[in-house]
Every structure is written in C-alpha cells, then in structure tokens.
C-alpha positions as CSV (number, residue, x, y, z in Angstrom):
1,M,-6.1,7.6,-43.0
2,S,-7.8,9.7,-39.9
3,T,-5.3,8.2,-37.7
4,A,-2.7,9.6,-39.7
5,I,-3.8,13.1,-39.7
6,E,-4.9,13.1,-35.8
7,T,-1.2,12.3,-35.3
8,S,0.1,14.8,-37.3
9,I,-2.6,17.4,-35.5
10,R,-1.3,16.1,-32.4
11,R,2.6,17.0,-33.3
12,R,1.6,20.2,-34.8
13,D,-0.2,21.0,-31.2
14,L,3.0,19.5,-29.1
15,V,5.6,21.7,-31.4
16,F,3.4,24.8,-30.4
17,G,3.3,23.8,-27.2
18,I,7.2,23.0,-26.5
19,A,8.3,26.2,-28.6
20,F,5.6,28.1,-26.6
21,I,7.0,26.6,-22.9
22,T,10.5,27.3,-24.5
23,R,10.4,31.0,-25.2
24,L,8.5,31.7,-22.2
25,L,11.3,30.1,-19.9
26,L,14.2,32.0,-22.0
27,F,12.1,35.1,-21.0
28,Q,12.4,34.6,-17.3
29,F,16.3,35.1,-17.8
30,S,16.7,38.5,-17.9
31,E,20.7,38.7,-18.9
32,V,19.7,36.3,-21.9
33,T,17.2,38.7,-23.4
34,D,19.3,42.3,-22.3
35,I,22.4,40.7,-24.4
36,L,20.4,39.9,-27.3
37,A,18.8,42.8,-26.8
38,S,22.0,44.8,-27.4
39,R,23.8,42.2,-30.3
40,V,23.9,44.5,-33.5
41,E,23.4,40.7,-35.2
42,V,19.8,40.4,-34.0
43,V,18.9,44.3,-33.7
44,T,19.5,47.2,-35.5
45,P,18.9,51.1,-35.0
46,I,15.5,50.7,-37.1
47,T,14.1,47.2,-35.3
48,S,15.8,47.7,-31.6
49,F,13.3,47.7,-28.5
50,T,15.4,49.5,-26.7
51,R,15.1,53.0,-29.2
52,L,11.2,52.2,-29.4
53,T,11.4,52.2,-25.6
54,E,12.9,55.3,-25.9
55,G,10.9,56.9,-28.6
56,L,7.9,55.9,-26.5
57,Y,9.3,57.3,-23.2
58,L,9.5,60.8,-25.0
59,F,5.9,60.7,-26.8
60,Q,4.3,60.0,-23.7
61,N,6.0,63.1,-22.0
62,G,4.7,65.2,-25.1
63,V,7.9,65.5,-26.5
64,P,8.7,64.6,-30.2
65,P,9.6,61.3,-30.1
66,Y,12.1,61.7,-33.0
67,D,14.0,64.3,-31.5
68,G,17.4,63.4,-30.6
69,G,18.2,61.2,-33.3
70,V,17.4,57.7,-31.6
71,F,14.1,56.7,-32.5
72,H,13.7,55.7,-36.1
73,Q,10.7,53.7,-36.0
74,A,7.0,53.6,-37.4
75,P,4.9,55.7,-35.3
76,L,1.9,53.2,-35.1
77,L,4.4,51.0,-33.4
78,L,3.8,53.6,-30.2
79,A,0.4,53.4,-30.1
80,F,0.7,49.7,-30.1
81,F,2.7,49.5,-27.4
82,Q,1.8,52.5,-25.4
83,P,-1.0,50.7,-23.4
84,L,1.7,47.6,-22.8
85,S,3.9,50.2,-21.5
86,Y,1.6,50.0,-18.2
87,L,1.6,46.8,-17.8
88,P,4.3,44.0,-16.3
89,D,7.2,43.2,-18.7
90,Q,5.7,39.8,-19.2
91,F,2.9,41.2,-21.2
92,T,5.1,42.2,-23.7
93,S,6.6,39.1,-23.7
94,L,4.2,37.0,-24.6
95,I,3.1,39.7,-27.5
96,Y,5.8,38.5,-28.9
97,I,5.5,34.7,-28.3
98,L,2.2,34.6,-29.8
99,I,3.2,36.5,-32.9
100,D,6.2,34.1,-33.3
101,L,3.4,31.0,-32.9
102,L,0.7,32.9,-35.2
103,L,3.6,33.4,-38.0
104,A,4.3,29.9,-37.7
105,Y,0.7,28.8,-37.9
106,L,0.5,31.0,-40.8
107,L,4.0,29.5,-42.6
108,S,1.7,25.8,-41.7
109,Q,-1.2,27.2,-43.6
110,I,0.7,28.3,-46.5
111,S,2.6,24.8,-46.7
112,R,-1.4,23.2,-47.0
113,I,-2.2,25.6,-49.5
114,K,0.4,24.6,-51.7
115,Q,0.2,21.1,-50.9
116,Q,-3.3,21.2,-52.6
117,L,-2.2,23.2,-55.4
118,Y,0.3,20.6,-56.1
119,K,-2.6,18.0,-55.9
120,D,-3.9,19.6,-58.8
121,L,-1.0,19.9,-61.1
122,P,-1.6,17.8,-64.4
123,R,0.0,14.4,-64.2
124,V,3.1,13.6,-66.1
125,D,4.8,10.2,-67.1
126,D,7.4,10.7,-64.1
127,I,4.6,10.3,-61.2
128,E,7.4,10.3,-57.9
129,L,8.0,14.3,-58.9
130,I,4.5,15.3,-57.8
131,D,3.9,15.0,-54.3
132,D,0.8,13.1,-54.1
133,N,1.0,11.4,-50.3
134,K,-2.5,11.8,-48.7
135,N,-1.2,12.5,-45.0
136,E,1.6,15.1,-46.7
137,E,-0.4,18.0,-46.0
138,E,-1.1,17.6,-42.5
139,E,2.4,16.2,-42.2
140,S,4.0,19.1,-43.8
141,S,2.3,21.6,-41.4
142,W,3.9,20.5,-38.5
143,V,7.6,20.1,-39.7
144,V,7.3,23.7,-41.5
145,A,6.0,25.3,-38.0
146,G,8.6,23.6,-36.0
147,L,11.4,24.1,-38.1
148,Y,10.6,28.3,-37.8
149,L,10.0,27.9,-34.1
150,F,13.0,26.1,-33.3
151,N,15.4,28.0,-35.7
152,P,17.8,29.6,-33.6
153,F,17.6,32.8,-35.6
154,T,14.0,33.1,-34.6
155,I,14.0,32.6,-31.1
156,A,17.0,35.2,-30.5
157,T,15.0,37.5,-32.7
158,C,11.9,36.8,-30.6
159,L,13.6,36.8,-27.1
160,S,15.8,40.1,-28.6
161,K,12.3,41.8,-28.8
162,S,13.3,43.2,-32.3
163,T,9.9,44.9,-34.1
164,I,11.3,43.1,-37.4
165,T,9.0,40.5,-36.3
166,F,5.7,43.1,-36.9
167,T,7.1,43.3,-40.5
168,N,7.5,39.2,-40.8
169,L,4.4,39.1,-39.6
170,S,2.6,41.5,-42.0
171,I,4.3,39.6,-45.1
172,A,3.4,36.5,-43.9
173,L,-0.5,37.7,-43.6
174,G,-0.2,39.5,-46.8
175,T,1.2,35.9,-48.9
176,F,-1.9,33.8,-47.2
177,Y,-4.5,36.6,-47.6
178,S,-3.0,36.6,-51.1
179,L,-3.1,33.1,-52.1
180,K,-7.0,32.9,-50.5
181,G,-7.4,35.6,-53.4
182,N,-8.1,38.3,-51.1
183,K,-7.3,41.6,-52.3
184,I,-9.1,43.7,-49.6
185,H,-6.9,41.6,-46.9
186,G,-3.6,41.1,-48.9
187,C,-3.1,44.7,-49.8
188,F,-3.6,45.8,-46.6
189,W,-1.1,43.5,-44.8
190,I,1.8,44.3,-47.3
191,A,1.3,48.1,-47.0
192,M,1.5,47.6,-43.5
193,A,4.6,45.5,-44.3
194,T,6.0,48.9,-46.6
195,Y,5.0,50.9,-43.8
196,L,7.4,49.3,-41.0
197,S,10.0,48.7,-43.1
198,F,9.8,50.4,-46.5
199,Y,12.0,47.3,-48.7
200,P,8.7,45.5,-48.9
201,L,7.5,47.8,-51.5
202,M,8.8,45.6,-54.0
203,L,6.8,42.4,-52.9
204,I,3.7,44.7,-54.3
205,I,4.7,42.9,-57.6
206,P,4.4,39.3,-56.7
207,I,1.6,40.0,-54.4
208,T,-0.6,41.4,-57.6
209,M,0.4,38.2,-59.7
210,L,-0.7,36.0,-56.5
211,L,-4.1,37.9,-56.4
212,V,-4.5,38.2,-60.2
213,N,-3.3,34.7,-60.7
214,S,-5.5,33.4,-57.8
215,G,-8.2,31.8,-59.5
216,K,-6.0,30.3,-62.4
217,I,-2.9,28.5,-60.1
218,M,-4.6,25.3,-59.7
219,S,-5.0,24.9,-64.0
220,R,-1.6,25.8,-64.9
221,T,-0.2,23.9,-68.6
222,P,3.0,22.8,-69.1
223,P,5.5,25.6,-70.3
224,Q,5.6,23.7,-73.6
225,Q,2.0,24.2,-73.9
226,E,2.0,27.5,-72.5
227,S,3.8,28.9,-75.1
228,F,1.1,27.8,-78.1
229,S,-2.0,28.4,-76.0
230,S,-0.7,32.1,-75.5
231,S,1.0,32.7,-79.0
232,S,-2.3,34.0,-80.3
233,S,-3.0,36.1,-77.2
234,K,-0.1,37.9,-76.0
235,S,-1.8,41.1,-74.7
236,I,-3.2,41.4,-71.1
237,T,-7.2,41.2,-70.8
238,I,-9.0,44.5,-70.2
239,S,-10.3,42.6,-67.2
240,K,-6.6,41.7,-65.8
241,K,-5.6,45.0,-65.8
242,I,-8.3,46.3,-64.1
243,E,-7.8,43.1,-61.4
244,I,-4.1,45.1,-61.6
245,A,-5.4,48.6,-61.2
246,Q,-7.8,47.4,-58.2
247,C,-4.6,45.8,-56.4
248,I,-2.6,48.9,-56.8
249,I,-5.1,51.2,-55.9
250,L,-5.7,49.4,-52.8
251,Y,-2.4,49.2,-52.0
252,I,-1.5,52.5,-52.0
253,G,-5.1,53.6,-50.6
254,W,-3.8,51.5,-47.8
255,L,-0.7,53.2,-47.3
256,A,-1.8,56.7,-47.6
257,V,-4.0,55.6,-44.7
258,L,-1.4,54.7,-42.5
259,L,0.7,57.3,-43.2
260,L,-2.4,59.6,-42.5
261,L,-3.0,58.0,-39.3
262,S,0.8,58.5,-38.3
263,F,0.5,62.0,-38.8
264,I,-2.2,62.5,-37.0
265,L,-0.6,60.5,-33.6
266,V,2.5,62.8,-33.7
267,E,1.2,65.6,-35.6
268,S,4.2,65.8,-37.9
269,W,5.8,64.9,-41.0
270,D,8.7,64.5,-39.2
271,F,8.6,61.0,-38.9
272,L,8.9,60.1,-42.9
273,E,12.9,61.5,-42.3
274,A,13.3,59.8,-39.2
275,T,12.5,56.4,-40.7
276,Y,12.5,56.0,-44.4
277,G,15.4,59.2,-44.3
278,V,17.5,56.5,-42.2
279,I,16.6,53.5,-44.4
280,L,17.6,55.5,-47.5
281,L,20.6,57.5,-46.6
282,L,21.8,55.5,-43.5
283,P,22.7,58.5,-41.1
284,D,23.1,55.9,-38.4
285,L,26.7,54.1,-39.0
286,T,26.0,51.5,-36.0
287,P,27.7,48.4,-37.3
288,N,25.3,45.8,-38.9
289,I,25.9,42.2,-40.5
290,G,25.3,43.9,-43.9
291,G,28.5,44.4,-44.7
292,I,29.9,47.8,-46.1
293,M,27.2,47.9,-48.7
294,A,24.2,46.6,-48.2
295,V,21.9,46.4,-51.8
296,F,18.8,44.8,-50.9
297,K,18.0,46.0,-47.1
298,S,20.4,48.6,-45.2
299,Y,20.0,47.4,-41.9
300,P,19.5,43.8,-42.1
301,S,19.5,41.4,-39.1
302,I,19.4,37.7,-38.2
303,G,15.3,38.2,-38.4
304,D,15.5,38.7,-42.2
305,A,17.1,35.5,-42.6
306,S,14.8,33.7,-39.9
307,F,11.4,34.6,-42.0
308,Y,13.0,33.5,-45.5
309,L,14.8,30.4,-44.2
310,G,11.5,29.4,-42.5
311,F,9.7,29.8,-46.4
312,L,12.3,27.2,-47.3
313,P,10.7,23.4,-45.9
314,I,7.7,24.6,-47.7
315,Y,9.2,23.3,-50.9
316,S,11.1,20.4,-49.2
317,E,10.8,18.4,-52.3
318,I,13.4,20.5,-54.3
319,V,16.4,19.5,-51.1
320,K,17.3,17.2,-53.2
321,Y,18.1,19.1,-56.0
322,M,20.4,21.7,-54.1
323,R,23.8,21.2,-54.7
324,Y,25.3,22.9,-51.6
325,N,23.3,22.1,-48.9
326,F,26.4,20.9,-46.6
327,F,28.2,24.1,-47.3
328,T,25.7,26.4,-46.7
329,T,25.1,25.5,-43.2
330,N,28.7,25.2,-42.5
331,I,28.9,28.9,-43.9
332,F,25.9,29.7,-41.2
333,L,27.4,27.9,-38.4
334,Y,30.6,29.4,-39.3
335,S,29.4,32.9,-39.2
336,S,27.3,32.8,-36.1
337,L,29.6,31.3,-34.2
338,L,32.5,33.9,-35.1
339,A,30.2,37.2,-36.1
340,P,29.7,37.8,-31.6
341,I,33.8,36.8,-31.3
342,F,34.8,39.1,-34.0
343,Y,32.8,41.9,-32.6
344,H,33.7,41.6,-29.1
345,L,37.7,41.8,-29.9
346,W,36.8,44.7,-32.3
347,I,34.7,46.8,-29.7
348,Y,35.6,45.4,-26.4
349,A,38.7,44.0,-26.0
350,G,40.5,46.2,-28.2
351,S,42.9,43.2,-29.8
352,G,41.4,43.5,-33.3
353,N,40.0,45.9,-35.6
354,A,36.8,46.8,-37.6
355,N,38.1,44.1,-40.8
356,F,37.6,41.4,-38.4
357,F,33.7,41.3,-38.1
358,Y,33.5,43.0,-41.5
359,A,35.0,39.6,-42.8
360,I,32.2,37.9,-41.3
361,T,29.4,39.8,-42.1
362,L,30.6,38.8,-45.7
363,V,30.7,35.5,-45.0
364,Y,27.2,35.7,-43.8
365,S,26.3,37.7,-47.2
366,V,28.1,34.7,-49.4
367,G,26.2,32.4,-47.6
368,N,23.3,34.1,-47.9
369,I,23.8,34.4,-51.6
370,I,24.1,30.7,-52.0
371,L,21.5,29.3,-50.6
372,L,19.3,31.8,-52.2
373,V,21.2,31.0,-56.0
374,D,21.1,27.1,-55.5
375,A,17.5,27.3,-54.1
376,T,16.8,28.8,-57.4
377,F,18.4,26.2,-59.2
378,A,16.5,24.0,-57.6
379,M,13.4,24.9,-58.1
380,L,13.9,25.5,-61.8
381,R,16.0,22.2,-62.4
382,R,12.8,20.4,-60.6
383,E,9.9,22.0,-63.1
384,F,12.3,21.1,-65.9
385,D,12.4,17.2,-64.6
386,V,8.5,17.4,-64.0
387,W,7.5,18.5,-67.5
388,N,10.3,16.8,-69.5
389,P,10.7,13.8,-67.4
390,K,12.4,11.7,-70.4
391,L,15.0,13.9,-70.0
392,R,15.8,13.3,-66.6
393,Y,18.7,10.6,-67.2
394,C,19.9,12.4,-70.5
395,E,23.6,13.5,-70.1
396,V,25.4,16.4,-71.2
397,T,28.8,16.7,-72.6
398,Q,30.3,19.8,-73.8
399,R,33.3,19.7,-76.4
C-alpha cells in the first residue's frame, strides 16, 4: 500500500513538473501569447491583461484608471500588479504559472476530501458503487490535477494572462476552506471572487450550506430515512440559523472591506460603475463566446469552462452514467476549431458575417448545457442506484 501511495505521489510531482516546464517554454514564444491575449474566445473586456496594463499605466501616472472606458477590472488588481510592473515580464508569467499549479493542487485536495467522505458513507448491498479503494485517494488526486493542468482551455487561459484565473483561484480556495469548515477563510475567498467578477455572488448559498453542514456531511442517511427522521423537526434549529447568519455577515463584511480598500486606492466610487456596471449593463460590445443572450454571465470565456471542467474528474464515478460523452466531446472540439476560423472570416477576411461566429457560439453554448445537464442526471441516477440497489436492473416500460 505504501509503495502504491509513493508511486502516486511521484506521478503527481511528475505531472506538476511537466505542466510547469510546458507553460514556461510556451511563454517564451511571445507570438503565441500575444495572439491568445487578443482572442475573444480567451479574454474579454473584464479579464483582458492588455486592458489591465493600460489601466495600470494611467494609475501610475496619476490619471484615474477608469477614464476612457477601457479598463473594467477590480482596483485591487492594480495594487497587485503595480510592483510586478517594475520587474521583467517573466515574473508576471511565473505568477500565472504558479496560480495554475495552485489551482490544480486545490482541486486534488478537494478530490481527496471527497474520497474521505465517500469512505464514511453508509454501506448498502451493492458494494461496487461505493469507492472503497484504499489507494484511490492518492491515485485520483494526481489524475484530477493532470486533467486540469493539461486541458487546452486551461493552458490558453494561462498563456493569455487572463485575470479570470484570479477569480477561479478564489472560488477554489473558498470551496476548499468551506469543506474544511473554516468560515472566515471560506467566506473571505467567496467575497473575493464576487469582488473580482460579481457572478460568484450566487455561490454564497452553496458555500453557506457547506459551512453549516461541514460537520454532518459524513453522517448522511439515505433519502428514505431522511424523510422519516426529519418529518418531526422540519424547522431549522436556532443554532443552524445562527451559523447561517454568521456566514452571511462574514461574507458581507469581507466584501465591504474589499470595496472600502478599493475606494481608498482609487479615491473614488467610479469603479463600481466601471466594473459591475459594465458586467450588468453590457456597454462594451466586444464579441465574446456568450452568444446574443448570456443569462448566467455577460462576458464568458473558455477560462470559465476550463475551471468547471476541472471539477468533473473529481466525480469520475458518474462517467458510466453519462449518456452523451462522445457527443459533447465532439461539440467542444468542433466549436474550438471553428470559432477562430469563423471569427477570422468575419473580422479580417471579410468573406463572412456575424452569423458565422454567432452560430459557432451557439454550438459551444449547447455543448456546455448538454454536459451540465448530463452530469446532473448522472449524479442523481447514481445516488438513486446507491440507495436502491435492488431496483438497478428493473426495466421501466411506458404504455
């Protein structure tokens, strides 16, 4: 067993080493990084490093960074990148590489926590549905990290220096600390993600649920038993209400602190309209892969997809329950290859129109929707099979 664990650790170190060297070598090709930094599929008006550089130049020369309507990112990013602007560009590239590696490490740790929780699940008749491999905890950690680090979307996002990386890191840290039951750090990092990109505001509900139930997750009971045991006490206990209030107060408090620090930095509240106003009102009409209507995010990029795709391998047991793996894989390949071509035909060659690029963004969006729906169905179906093993092989017929 110890030998298997040592082998897994060596594989994990090898994965991280290869990922680091690969990114470091690719950053040496300035043509590649410049192209990716200008691609609408990779960067957006609210994540562009080029726009951040312009805002930083204005800020360093005593000009309000939001004048001109180009810079739309959080003010604290200026404070973070200002010291780096006096150093060679390689240091900034190294920061992005290290953030990518840290993200992969956090995903591997989240996977490890999940495996520990699965070991403590109540046993049912069909033992094969429960992940009980003693070496799987270490084995899955490097697999999860490797799939994230070598995802082409992840590599492209890193090379473009998109600031969506900081939002993804904040969400990963918030999830990790919430699973650990750390309210202060969990709420802080979700507040940081909200401050950077606004849309992680929706995560306060699941994060609060994780924090409130962090001590009870491992003692779950089957759904059938829960319905009977909870019927006598449907109201939330006072202690749980207090915990929920604590999480919300911590979240609002951290967010208020971040906004206040931003005001002190730029000496104005103009950043609210220039950042969150742009996200909500969409005054910048730069093309993006969100299509004509973006319900869940106004300026999406492949950096968003790379992050949630990194979470899917954590639940590798649902793959056999998913029905459209081949179909969704081909959709992602199809849209990834044709999106740059159609954009070139529309903007540069002049031999196409906006419908070319719009059509491929619809294909990309449909692929994401199918994948998320399929994964949700697979998770629910697996849970049903775990708690109802006798019904696994029953055939349902409709008349």
